[in-house]
C-alpha positions, 0 to 999 in steps of 0.5 A: 437731974431736975426736980419738978419743984417750981423755982423762983426766977432768981433761983432758975437764973442761978441754976443756969449760971452753975450749969453754964460754968460747969459745962465750960469747965468740963467741955474744955478738957473733954475737947482737949483730950479728944483733939489730942486723941485725933492726933494718933488716929488722924486719917490725913496724917499718921493713918495715911502714912501707915496705909501707904507704907504697908500697902502702897495704895493712895486709893486706900489712904483716900478711902480712909479719909472718906470712911471717917467723914461718911461714918461721921455724917451718916448717923447725923441724918437720923439723930438730927431729927430725933435729938429734940426727943432725947430726954437726957442729952448728957446721958445719951452723949456719955453712953455713946462715947463710952461705948465707941471711943475706946474702939481703937484699943482693939488695934493693939492685938490686931497689929500682932496677928498674922493677917496681911497688910490689907486685912489689917487695914480693912479691920482698921477701917471697920474700927474707924467706922464705929469710932467716927459713927459714935462721933457722928451720933453725939455731934448734933446732940453735943452742939445742941447742948453746947449752943443752949448752955454756953453763951454766944459770946463765949462759944468761940473762946470755948472751942478756941481753948479746946483747939489750943489746949488740944493743940498742945496735947497734939504737939506732945502726941506728935513728939511721941509719934515722931519718936516711935516712928523714928525708933529703928528697933521697933517693928511696924506692928509695935510702932502702930499698936503704940500709936493707935492704942494711945489714941484709944486710951486718950479718947476713953478719958475724954468720954469719961468727962462727958459724964459731968455735963448737964443740961437746962430743963426743957419741954419735950415734944408733945407729939411722938417722933415721926421720921418722915414728917420731921424730914419734910420740915427741913426745906422750909428752914432753907427757904426762910434763911438765905444765910443758911443756904449760902453757908452750906453752898460755900462749905460744899464747894470748899469741900473740894479744897478741903479734900485735897489738903489732907493728901499733902503728907502723901504728896510730900512723901511720894513726890520727893522721896522723903525718908522716915525721919523726914516724914515723921518731921512733917507729921509733927509740923502738921500737928504744930499747925493744929496748935497754932490753928486752935489759937488763930481760929478761936481768936478770929471767931471772937474778935471778927466773927465767924463770917471772917473765919470762913473767908480767911480759911479759904485764903489759907487753903488757896495758899496751900494749893498754890504753893504745892503747884509751884513745887510741882511746876517750878521747883520740882524735886529740888524743892527745899524741905522747909517749903514742904514743912511750910505746906504741912504747917499750913495744912495743920492750921487749916484743919481747924477752920471748921470752927467758922462754919459750925459756929456761923450756923449756931449764930444764925440758928433760931432757938428750937431749930438748932438741931435742924440747921445742923442736920441740913448742914450734914445733908449738904456735906454728905456728898463731899465725903466722896471727894476724899476717895476721889482725891486718893484715886486721882492722885494714884492715877494722874498725880497731884497736879490735877488735885491741887489745881481743882483745890485752888479753883474751888477755894477761890470760888468759895472765897468769892461766895463768902462775901455774900454771907451776912453777919448775925448783926446784919441778919438781926437788923434785917429782921427788925426792918421787916417787922 
């Protein structure tokens, strides 16, 4: 990809400019397509409804969300340490995504087999494990490439455009999902083979765009990779960067709130006796929230900074929990459908708030240690993946009131702690003072 010929400084600047421009051009549609694909494969909406409708198990629905995050985070423990030893990041990302993103297409034949509902759900979870493990393998390499080749003042906009355009795609996808689910002439296997198949096909198209990404020339580590020695270096990053420790503490606390919110679709469906048409409408409203969230979080990141994205997202989560508790304790089964729609719309907006955490970590990362910071974040987040299973377990045993109460308390605690975050400008000023 790069020659060994020594280039002048102006030539190097021009090459870097071309790579930055090229990556922005291809990263935006790639993100748009994969966010659209997630609409058809989202464990917190359409997949949760599929599992609950075919098996009646809230625990399995919660397990599906947990599988997503465990499969996503676990591969990052290794790849986060090894990423600096990968010679060609764009090639690595392309190979993994081309191999694993099309996996949901296999649900098409599976849906028409004679397997019982639990067996189909089990196969779905196995395929999802591979799909999201692939996303985990490329996550840190992608963010490392993104952080190195995309200027800091453009990152929020690029992710925001990905989410916004992906939201438009998701809105169109939501219309397709609603149409399919509302069509009485289709049986359940046909409905979900169409939904999962479209998700796999769009994910494949997104993987093809990865082939066009490029990286800057960079020096490879002189020493051979050793997992144990690399792992030992991680605590020093936490000691040397208090903001890194704080953002991870906040994210794991807010993880309790984040684990409850995806159950909102099943809370609405099971607590208020909704029919199929009403459930598909709520799924569509949640997807519409994704569209609004892409625009909101991207603009907040660019205008106010990622510290405030984190703070505002906790307020939003708190509003969702409190509204749900009011529905349970005050209004009961007489809750207007519009209120449930409002909850799901806010849940859709909230789902994109991870932008604030990821970009904040990039903001405070020192050059050359970006992958280590992302890995530390994964280690902190990994225990919180079990929150999703416990959310389904608690909902199935005791109902939704304890869930939303715990989510509200966690959201409030995370919001209070977020005041202690330092902005990148404050961190830079502190470094100047200390030198």
